[in-house]
Steps between C-alpha positions, in 0.01 A plus 500: 500500500815520722293383803372203313857408416590506857194290597599249244849492650349451832299222381817336336686536834220314683529224255868493552459482870239217461694292257834525693348285781667160476379162619754309719668611820828521316346707226349737759851560641630563150209749444584699813864526382414585135192732547632750755338843500761664276460218240111530510558875429710432201246247362240776550710727288526240225134439521431869444724484197322218337784242541322285761133423565533184706738229615385149438745275663873403550703406205822444691652572840852543600727645777518837338173547321159360408359507150117525472266475206330836460235655264534841361244749394477337144431162666841385383694262725817637645769373745549706806832455681517629854828514681473391864675765697537295828695221324719678245879457534569879500890435536492303163271770345721785590810326354316448159382863487825648631673344187232639262554853380130528420419524862600729773595362852205515755688432820295298735144625401329184430196638306743687269721182455199292412364753273847507318504124491153479337594777256814306410296198396269722304782674308677171451182353352446792284851482373464129408145520365598788260753280345231236425612249765269277675415664822162603646416858365534755783195725542589719801654494838423688813694457816502133574240397245586404150226441235589295186377267236333181612657199328266202448609143433354468143213602286304203620612541876438844653671394828820683591802397304705257699872511574730260324556333837151375502456353147617248255619629152462334162701775343772544770784562236310783341395652834857514633623636167250778559623557846866540374380736235330695776814522701704598189269788409458614870880500541606659163207731414325575843837494683319299776590181681215329679697390800271225623381309201387152538198277407321649803456839344452415129135450427370284208229683319357414153787267436775745574732592808423831669738649750377662821636636829734740355527743794856398576612508138814723466657698230802348335707798630433374860824365655332163570337459168724227362482301810122531493500387137714201579252400770210531258676283248579238764141496607378456142754214441367323815137552408552385141610160639159468668363487133756262386708758313881516495568872476838612627618823685750572219234468230259735663766760607655502144140568371474801731843651546639510158862557434586802287 
C-alpha cells in the first residue's frame, strides 16, 4: 500500500514536471528561475501529501513570486504561490522579519530567510482568515511554496479573480467600505498592518474585495507599523479616486485608529 502511495506521488511529480513547461522564451526563463531543483523537491513533498496533483498554468507573475493554478488530490483548484529565490529583495525581507517577534533571525542563509518569509505570509493569512476577513484560505506552506484557496471571478466565470486595477466597478462605494472595514479589523483585532495595500493586490471575487500578498504585513507592535498604515491609507485614498470616490485620509484613519 505504501509502495503504491509513492508510485502515485511519482506520477504526480511527473505531471508537475510536464505542466510546468511554459510556452514563450520569456516564460522559459521564468520557468528556470521558479522551478529550481530545490523547489521541485518541495512540490514533490506536497504531491505526496495530497496538496498538489498538477500545475495547470500561470495565474500571475511578479518580481518576487509566481502564482500557478494547481489541482489537489480531490480535483479541487488551488493557488500555488512560489517565491523566486533569485529575485527576492533579501535586505527588505530581513528588515521585516527582524521586526517581527514571531520569527528568529536567520543571518544570511537565503533558504532559511525565504522559508521564514513564506511562513510569515502563511501565518498572516491564517490570522486574518480566522477572523472571517476576505483573504484566500491558506492550506499549507513548505519552504518557498504556499498553497492556498483559488479565488474565481464569479459563479459564472471560473477564471482567476482579477485585481481592482484591471476592472470597472458598479459598486465601488460598497467595495471600498469593505476594504476600510478590512483594514479596521486587521489593525484592531488581528494587530496587523498590510504595509503594501493597493488596488494591485486586492482581488475582486464574487462581488467582494479579497486582500492578497500579506507576506510583508507587520504586527501593530512593529516600530514602523503606523508609518506603514499611513502609507496604506494614502494608497487607498488614491485608488478610490480612480473609481470616482472622494474618500479622505482622515476619514479612513479615524475609522481604523479610534481615539479612546
